C-alpha positions as CSV (number, residue, x, y, z in Angstrom):
1,M,0.0,0.1,0.1
2,T,3.3,2.4,0.8
3,A,4.4,1.9,-2.2
4,T,1.4,2.2,-4.3
5,L,0.7,5.7,-2.3
6,D,4.8,6.6,-3.1
7,A,4.4,6.0,-6.6
8,D,0.8,8.1,-7.2
9,L,2.4,10.7,-5.2
10,A,5.4,11.0,-7.2
11,G,2.9,11.0,-10.6
12,L,1.3,14.1,-9.2
13,A,4.4,15.5,-8.8
14,D,5.6,14.8,-12.3
15,V,2.0,16.2,-13.4
16,R,2.7,19.1,-11.8
17,A,5.9,19.7,-12.4
18,K,5.6,19.1,-16.4
19,A,3.1,21.5,-16.8
20,R,4.6,24.2,-15.0
21,A,7.5,23.7,-16.6
22,A,5.1,23.9,-20.1
23,R,3.1,27.0,-19.1
24,Q,6.8,28.5,-18.3
25,A,7.6,27.2,-21.8
26,F,4.6,29.2,-23.3
27,D,5.1,31.9,-21.7
28,R,8.4,32.5,-22.9
29,L,7.4,31.5,-26.8
30,E,4.2,34.1,-26.5
31,G,4.6,36.5,-29.7
32,T,7.0,34.3,-31.6
33,D,6.1,34.5,-35.6
34,Q,5.2,32.1,-37.6
35,E,8.5,31.2,-39.8
36,T,10.4,30.6,-36.4
37,L,7.6,28.2,-35.0
38,D,8.4,26.8,-38.3
39,R,11.7,26.1,-38.2
40,Y,11.3,24.3,-34.9
41,V,8.7,22.2,-36.2
42,R,11.0,21.7,-39.6
43,A,13.7,20.5,-37.0
44,M,11.0,18.4,-35.1
45,A,10.1,16.4,-38.2
46,L,13.1,15.6,-39.5
47,A,14.5,13.9,-36.0
48,G,11.3,11.8,-36.1
49,T,11.7,11.0,-39.6
50,K,15.2,9.6,-38.3
51,A,13.8,8.2,-35.4
52,A,10.9,6.1,-37.4
53,E,12.1,2.8,-37.0
54,E,13.4,3.2,-34.0
55,L,10.1,4.4,-32.4
56,A,8.4,1.4,-34.2
57,R,10.7,-1.0,-32.6
58,L,10.3,0.1,-29.3
59,A,6.3,0.5,-29.6
60,V,6.0,-3.4,-31.1
61,D,8.5,-4.4,-28.4
62,E,6.3,-2.7,-25.1
63,T,2.7,-2.7,-26.2
64,G,2.7,-6.2,-28.5
65,Y,1.0,-4.6,-30.6
66,G,0.6,-4.4,-34.7
67,V,3.6,-4.7,-37.3
68,Y,7.0,-2.9,-36.9
69,E,7.0,-1.9,-40.5
70,H,3.4,-0.2,-40.6
71,K,4.7,1.4,-37.6
72,I,7.3,3.3,-39.5
73,H,4.6,3.8,-42.2
74,K,2.5,6.0,-39.5
75,N,5.4,7.9,-38.0
76,R,6.7,8.9,-41.4
77,Y,3.3,9.6,-42.6
78,N,3.1,12.2,-39.7
79,T,7.0,13.3,-39.7
80,G,6.6,13.5,-43.2
81,F,3.5,14.0,-45.5
82,V,1.8,15.6,-42.6
83,A,4.2,18.0,-41.5
84,R,4.9,19.1,-45.0
85,W,1.2,20.0,-45.2
86,M,2.0,22.2,-41.9
87,L,4.3,23.8,-43.2
88,E,2.9,25.4,-46.1
89,R,-0.1,26.8,-43.8
90,R,0.0,29.5,-41.1
91,A,-1.8,29.3,-37.8
92,V,-0.5,31.9,-35.7
93,G,-0.3,36.1,-36.9
94,V,-2.3,37.3,-39.8
95,L,-4.0,34.3,-41.4
96,W,-6.4,36.0,-44.2
97,V,-7.3,39.6,-44.7
98,D,-10.6,40.8,-46.6
99,E,-10.1,43.9,-47.9
100,Q,-13.8,44.7,-49.2
101,S,-15.2,43.5,-45.5
102,R,-12.6,45.5,-43.8
103,V,-11.9,42.0,-41.6
104,T,-8.3,40.7,-40.7
105,A,-8.2,37.3,-39.2
106,V,-5.5,36.8,-36.5
107,G,-4.5,33.2,-35.2
108,A,-3.4,33.2,-31.5
109,P,-2.3,30.5,-29.5
110,M,-4.3,28.4,-26.7
111,G,-1.5,27.8,-24.5
112,V,-0.3,24.4,-22.7
113,I,-2.2,21.0,-23.9
114,A,-2.7,18.0,-22.6
115,G,-2.1,15.2,-25.0
116,I,-3.7,12.4,-24.1
117,I,-1.9,9.2,-26.3
118,P,-3.1,5.7,-27.3
119,V,-1.6,2.3,-26.5
120,T,-2.5,1.0,-30.0
121,N,-0.3,4.2,-32.0
122,P,1.4,5.5,-29.3
123,T,4.7,7.0,-30.7
124,S,3.0,8.1,-33.9
125,T,0.2,9.8,-32.1
126,T,2.8,12.0,-30.0
127,L,4.8,12.8,-33.0
128,F,1.2,14.2,-34.6
129,K,0.3,16.0,-31.5
130,S,3.9,17.4,-31.3
131,L,4.4,18.8,-34.4
132,A,0.9,20.1,-34.3
133,A,1.0,22.0,-30.7
134,V,4.1,23.6,-31.7
135,K,3.3,25.1,-35.0
136,S,0.1,26.4,-33.4
137,G,2.5,28.2,-31.2
138,N,1.7,25.7,-27.6
139,A,3.3,23.9,-25.6
140,I,2.0,20.2,-25.0
141,V,2.8,17.8,-22.1
142,H,1.9,13.9,-23.2
143,A,0.2,11.7,-20.7
144,P,0.7,7.9,-22.4
145,H,-1.1,5.1,-21.6
146,P,0.3,3.3,-18.9
147,R,0.9,0.2,-21.5
148,A,2.8,2.2,-24.1
149,A,4.8,4.7,-21.5
150,R,8.6,4.0,-22.5
151,C,7.7,4.5,-26.5
152,T,5.6,7.6,-25.8
153,R,8.3,9.4,-23.4
154,R,10.8,8.6,-26.0
155,A,8.9,9.9,-28.8
156,A,8.3,13.1,-26.7
157,E,12.1,13.3,-25.7
158,I,13.1,13.4,-29.7
159,M,10.2,16.1,-30.3
160,A,11.8,17.8,-27.4
161,E,15.5,18.0,-27.6
162,A,14.7,18.9,-31.6
163,A,13.1,22.0,-31.0
164,V,14.8,23.2,-28.4
165,S,18.0,22.4,-30.4
166,A,16.4,24.8,-33.0
167,G,16.0,27.3,-30.6
168,A,12.6,26.8,-28.7
169,P,12.5,26.9,-24.6
170,E,13.1,24.2,-22.7
171,G,9.9,22.3,-21.7
172,L,8.0,23.1,-24.6
173,V,7.3,19.3,-24.9
174,S,7.3,16.8,-22.5
175,C,5.8,13.8,-20.9
176,L,4.9,11.9,-17.9
177,D,7.4,9.9,-16.5
178,A,4.8,7.6,-14.3
179,P,1.2,7.5,-16.3
180,T,-1.6,6.2,-14.1
181,L,-5.4,7.3,-14.6
182,P,-5.0,9.7,-11.5
183,A,-2.0,11.4,-13.1
184,T,-3.9,11.7,-16.2
185,Q,-7.1,13.1,-14.5
186,E,-4.6,15.4,-12.4
187,L,-3.2,17.2,-15.6
188,M,-6.2,17.6,-17.6
189,S,-7.4,19.9,-14.6
190,R,-4.5,21.3,-14.0
191,D,-4.7,25.4,-14.2
192,E,-2.0,25.8,-16.9
193,I,-4.2,23.8,-19.1
194,A,-5.8,25.3,-22.1
195,V,-7.3,22.4,-24.3
196,V,-7.6,18.9,-24.1
197,L,-6.4,17.0,-27.1
198,A,-7.5,12.9,-26.2
199,T,-7.6,9.8,-28.5
200,G,-8.6,6.9,-26.7
201,G,-11.1,4.8,-25.7
202,P,-14.3,5.5,-24.5
203,G,-13.1,5.7,-20.8
204,V,-10.7,8.0,-21.9
205,V,-12.9,10.4,-23.7
206,R,-15.7,10.3,-21.0
207,A,-12.8,11.6,-18.4
208,A,-11.4,13.8,-21.0
209,Y,-14.8,15.9,-21.3
210,S,-15.4,15.7,-17.6
211,S,-12.4,17.4,-16.9
212,G,-13.7,20.7,-17.2
213,K,-11.8,22.1,-19.8
214,P,-12.0,22.5,-23.4
215,T,-11.3,19.3,-25.3
216,I,-11.0,18.0,-28.5
217,A,-11.6,14.3,-28.4
218,V,-12.4,11.2,-30.6
219,G,-14.6,8.4,-30.8
220,A,-14.7,4.9,-31.5
221,G,-14.7,3.8,-34.8
222,N,-17.1,0.7,-36.2
223,V,-16.5,1.8,-39.9
224,P,-18.6,0.2,-42.4
225,A,-17.4,-0.3,-46.2
226,Y,-20.0,-0.4,-49.1
227,V,-19.1,-2.0,-52.3
228,G,-22.0,-1.3,-54.5
229,A,-23.6,-2.2,-58.0
230,S,-21.5,0.0,-59.8
231,V,-18.3,-0.8,-58.4
232,P,-15.4,0.0,-60.8
233,D,-13.2,-3.1,-59.8
234,P,-14.6,-5.7,-57.5
235,G,-11.2,-7.0,-57.5
236,E,-8.8,-3.7,-56.6
237,A,-12.0,-2.7,-53.8
238,A,-11.1,-6.1,-52.3
239,E,-7.7,-5.4,-52.1
240,M,-8.0,-1.8,-51.1
241,I,-10.0,-3.3,-48.2
242,I,-8.0,-5.9,-46.8
243,T,-5.1,-4.0,-47.2
244,S,-6.4,-0.9,-45.1
245,K,-7.9,-3.6,-42.7
246,S,-4.6,-5.4,-42.3
247,F,-2.5,-2.3,-42.1
248,D,-0.8,-2.6,-38.6
249,N,-2.9,-5.5,-37.6
250,G,-6.1,-3.2,-37.5
251,T,-4.6,-1.2,-34.8
252,A,-6.5,2.4,-36.7
253,C,-10.1,3.0,-35.4
254,V,-10.6,4.3,-39.2
255,A,-9.9,1.0,-41.0
256,E,-13.0,-0.4,-42.2
257,Q,-15.0,-3.1,-39.5
258,S,-17.5,-4.2,-42.1
259,V,-18.2,-4.9,-45.6
260,V,-21.6,-4.8,-46.7
261,V,-21.8,-5.9,-50.8
262,A,-24.5,-5.3,-53.0
263,E,-26.1,-8.7,-54.2
264,S,-25.8,-8.3,-58.0
265,V,-21.8,-7.8,-57.5
266,A,-21.7,-10.4,-54.4
267,P,-20.0,-13.6,-56.4
268,A,-17.2,-11.3,-58.5
269,F,-16.5,-9.1,-55.3
270,L,-16.2,-12.3,-52.3
271,R,-14.3,-14.2,-55.0
272,E,-11.8,-11.6,-55.1
273,F,-12.1,-11.0,-51.6
274,E,-11.3,-14.8,-51.0
275,A,-8.7,-14.7,-53.6
276,R,-6.6,-11.6,-51.7
277,G,-6.1,-13.1,-48.2
278,A,-9.2,-13.5,-46.4
279,Y,-10.3,-16.9,-44.7
280,W,-13.9,-17.2,-44.6
281,L,-14.6,-18.5,-40.8
282,S,-17.7,-21.3,-39.8
283,A,-20.0,-20.5,-37.3
284,Q,-18.5,-22.4,-34.6
285,Q,-14.8,-20.8,-35.5
286,Q,-17.3,-17.3,-35.0
287,E,-18.2,-18.4,-31.9
288,A,-14.4,-19.5,-31.0
289,L,-12.8,-16.1,-32.4
290,A,-15.3,-13.8,-30.4
291,R,-14.2,-15.5,-27.2
292,V,-10.9,-14.6,-27.5
293,L,-11.5,-11.0,-28.8
294,F,-14.3,-10.3,-26.5
295,D,-14.5,-10.8,-22.5
296,E,-17.4,-11.7,-20.5
297,R,-18.8,-8.3,-20.0
298,G,-18.3,-8.0,-23.9
299,G,-15.0,-5.7,-23.7
300,L,-12.5,-6.3,-25.9
301,R,-9.3,-8.6,-24.5
302,P,-6.2,-5.9,-24.1
303,A,-4.3,-9.2,-24.9
304,A,-6.2,-9.5,-28.7
305,V,-5.8,-6.3,-29.8
306,G,-3.1,-5.5,-33.1
307,Q,-2.8,-9.0,-33.5
308,S,-2.0,-10.6,-37.0
309,A,-5.1,-13.0,-38.6
310,P,-3.0,-15.9,-38.4
311,R,-2.0,-15.5,-34.5
312,L,-5.7,-14.7,-33.8
313,A,-6.7,-17.8,-35.8
314,E,-4.1,-19.7,-33.5
315,L,-5.1,-18.5,-30.4
316,S,-9.1,-19.7,-31.3
317,G,-7.9,-23.4,-31.8
318,L,-7.9,-22.6,-35.7
319,T,-5.2,-23.5,-38.6
320,V,-5.3,-20.9,-41.3
321,P,-4.1,-20.9,-44.8
322,S,-0.6,-19.3,-45.6
323,G,-1.2,-15.6,-46.4
324,T,-4.0,-15.3,-44.4
325,R,-4.4,-11.4,-43.8
326,V,-7.6,-10.9,-42.6
327,L,-10.6,-13.1,-40.9
328,A,-14.0,-13.1,-42.6
329,A,-17.5,-13.7,-40.9
330,E,-20.3,-13.6,-43.0
331,L,-23.4,-12.1,-40.6
332,A,-26.8,-11.4,-41.2
333,A,-27.3,-9.0,-38.2
334,V,-25.7,-6.2,-36.6
335,G,-26.2,-5.2,-32.6
336,P,-24.4,-5.6,-29.3
337,D,-25.3,-9.0,-29.1
338,V,-23.6,-10.1,-32.4
339,L,-20.0,-9.5,-31.0
340,L,-18.3,-9.9,-34.8
341,S,-20.5,-6.8,-35.8
342,R,-18.3,-4.8,-33.2
343,E,-15.6,-2.4,-33.4
344,I,-12.5,-5.0,-33.4
345,L,-9.1,-3.5,-33.3
346,G,-7.8,-6.6,-35.6
347,P,-7.4,-8.0,-39.0
348,V,-11.4,-9.1,-38.5
349,L,-13.6,-8.2,-41.0
350,S,-17.6,-9.3,-40.9
351,V,-19.7,-9.1,-44.4
352,Y,-23.1,-8.2,-45.4
353,R,-24.8,-9.4,-48.6
354,A,-27.7,-6.6,-49.6
355,R,-30.4,-6.8,-52.1
356,D,-29.5,-3.0,-53.4
357,A,-27.8,0.5,-52.5
358,A,-30.9,1.2,-50.5
359,A,-30.5,-1.8,-48.3
360,G,-27.0,-1.4,-48.1
361,R,-27.3,2.1,-47.0
362,E,-29.6,1.3,-44.3
363,R,-27.0,-1.6,-43.1
364,C,-24.0,0.9,-43.1
365,R,-26.5,3.0,-40.6
366,E,-27.0,0.3,-38.2
367,I,-23.1,-0.5,-38.7
368,L,-22.1,3.0,-37.6
369,A,-24.5,2.8,-34.9
370,L,-23.2,0.6,-33.0
371,G,-20.3,2.4,-31.6
372,G,-19.4,3.9,-35.0
373,E,-21.4,7.2,-35.3
374,G,-19.5,10.2,-36.6
375,H,-16.3,8.2,-37.9
376,T,-16.1,7.0,-41.5
377,C,-17.8,5.4,-44.4
378,A,-16.2,3.8,-47.4
379,V,-18.3,3.5,-50.3
380,H,-16.9,1.7,-53.6
381,A,-18.9,2.7,-56.6
382,R,-19.0,4.9,-59.6
383,D,-22.7,5.9,-60.1
384,P,-23.6,8.8,-58.5
385,G,-27.3,8.4,-57.5
386,E,-25.6,5.3,-56.0
387,I,-22.8,7.4,-54.1
388,A,-25.3,9.7,-52.9
389,L,-27.3,8.1,-50.9
390,F,-24.6,7.0,-48.8
391,G,-23.8,10.8,-47.9
392,T,-27.0,11.5,-45.6
393,L,-25.2,8.8,-43.1
394,R,-23.7,10.2,-39.7
395,A,-19.9,9.6,-40.6
396,G,-17.7,13.1,-40.7
397,R,-15.7,11.1,-43.8
398,I,-17.3,9.2,-46.7
399,V,-14.4,8.3,-49.1
400,I,-15.3,6.8,-51.8
401,N,-13.0,4.2,-54.3
402,T,-10.0,4.1,-51.8
403,P,-9.0,2.9,-48.7
404,A,-11.1,3.5,-45.3
405,L,-7.7,4.3,-43.7
406,F,-5.5,6.1,-46.1
407,G,-8.5,8.3,-47.0
408,G,-9.6,8.9,-43.7
409,M,-6.8,10.2,-42.5
410,G,-6.0,12.6,-46.0
411,Y,-3.2,10.8,-47.6
412,S,-5.1,9.5,-50.8
413,T,-8.0,12.2,-50.6
414,E,-7.9,15.9,-49.8
415,V,-9.4,15.6,-46.7
416,D,-6.8,17.3,-44.3
417,P,-4.0,15.2,-43.3
418,S,-3.9,14.6,-39.4
419,F,-3.7,11.7,-37.1
420,Q,-6.6,12.4,-34.7
421,L,-10.1,12.2,-36.6
422,G,-12.8,14.0,-34.8
423,T,-16.3,12.5,-34.4
424,G,-18.6,15.1,-34.0
425,T,-21.6,15.2,-31.7
426,W,-22.9,12.1,-33.3
427,S,-20.3,10.4,-30.7
428,G,-20.3,13.1,-28.4
429,S,-17.2,15.1,-29.4
430,I,-17.1,18.7,-30.6
431,C,-15.7,18.3,-33.9
432,S,-16.1,16.2,-36.6
433,D,-12.8,17.5,-38.9
434,N,-9.2,16.0,-39.0
435,V,-8.1,17.8,-36.6
436,T,-5.2,20.2,-37.4
437,P,-3.2,22.9,-36.1
438,L,-6.1,25.5,-37.1
439,H,-8.3,23.4,-34.4
440,L,-5.4,24.5,-31.6
441,I,-5.9,28.3,-31.8
442,N,-8.0,30.9,-31.4
443,I,-8.9,33.3,-34.2
444,K,-9.1,37.1,-33.3
445,R,-11.1,39.3,-35.8
446,I,-9.8,42.7,-36.1
447,A,-12.9,44.3,-38.1
448,H,-13.3,48.5,-39.2
449,E,-16.5,50.2,-39.4
450,V,-17.7,49.8,-42.6
451,R,-21.4,51.4,-41.9
452,P,-22.4,54.0,-40.0
453,W,-23.5,52.5,-36.3
454,R,-26.4,54.8,-35.9
455,T,-27.9,53.2,-38.7
456,V,-29.2,50.6,-36.1
457,Y,-31.9,52.0,-35.3
458,D,-33.7,52.1,-39.1
459,P,-36.1,49.6,-40.0
460,V,-34.9,46.8,-42.5
461,E,-36.6,45.5,-45.0
462,L,-36.5,41.8,-45.6
C-alpha cells in the first residue's frame, strides 16, 4: 500500500512539474512568429523521421500490438506528409485579410495542451500532436497509456530535443514519466492546461470531457465499407479493404470493420476477397474467435488487440492457410449481442449482403450506430446516384473508391491530413473535422466599421 501511495504521489508531483514547466515555456514563446515556429517544426519533423524505425520497434516491443514495418510508415506519415502540409499553412499571426469587408483574421495560440496518447498508436500520435502543438504556438504535455509509457516518452523526448536544438524553450514538449489514470486526470484539470487533445477508448474520452477544460476528443470507429453494383473494379475494392484492415494489424479505428456488398456484385467481389487473403470462418469458428476477442462483459480483451490474422486464428484453435491477411465472418445481423459486428482493433471483417444500394445504406447506418457514429464510411461505386445515398449517413468522412484508412486520414483524399479524426456530436465530440493545428488556435477578428453605427435603429426591409 505504501509503495502504491508513493507512486501515486510521485506521479502527481511529476504532473505539477511538467505542467508548470510547459506553462513557463509557453510564456517564453509568446509573440513568436510563424517563421520561427516553422523552424522548430521542421527540425522536429526531421528528427522524428530519422527515429521512425527506433520508435516503431519500441512501440511493438512494449505494447505487443501491430506490425513493426507499418508503424514505421505511420511515424513517417506524420513527420513527412502531415508535417509538410502543416508547413505550407499559417496558424499564428495574420491568417487572412478581407479587404472589402475590412476584416483581418489573426491566429493566437491557446496555451498548454494535455495530449492523451493511446496504446494502439503511441509513437505516431505523439509525433503528430507534438508537431501540431508547436506549429500553432502551443506547449504540450503528453499523458501516455501506461502500457505504452516508454515508447511514448521516447517519442516526446525526440520532439523536445529537436525543438530546443532549433531554439525553442525547454519544456515546450514533455511527457509524464509515470502515467496513471489519477495522474492523467490531474493533468487535464490543472490550471496551466488550456485544452485537452485526447485519443483513446470511451473511458478516456469521457474522462477528458469531464475534466472541465475545452476538449477535442475522438470517439470509437465501427467503419462500414459499401461495395455497390457500380463498383469500378471488384478486385481492386477487395484489395483496398483488406490492405486497409490488415495494416498494422487493424489498430487504426478509421480502418474498415464491416463490408456491405450489393447482391449483384457479391459473387465477383467475394471471390476476389477470398483470393486476396480473406479466410472465411464457419459459425463455430466465429464463436471461437469471439471468445478470444471479447471478455464476459463484452469488452475487447487487451491481449487480442493488434494481433495478426494467423495469430488470432491460432488463439481460436484454428489453422488458416499461409497468406491469410484477414479473418472474415458472413453475418446476417448487427447488434451488441452480435460480437463480430462491433468494432474490433484487429484484422477481422464482418461481411453482409444487401439486395440493393438502399438496403446497403440501411445496413451501413446500423453498423455506424453500433459505436461508430461520426467516424468514417467507405463507398466503392462509380454511379453518382448510388454514391449520393450514403452522403446522408452520420459519418464525418465518407470516402469514395479508396481505402478507409488512407482516405480517412487524408493521404489518398484531399481531407486535411491528420492523426486525430474528429467524430462530431454524433459521438459526443465537439469536432467532426480531421484535427489540425488550426483547431489549436483562437482566431481574432480585427474589424473596421463599414456602415454607420447609428443606422442600427433604422428599419430593415426583408
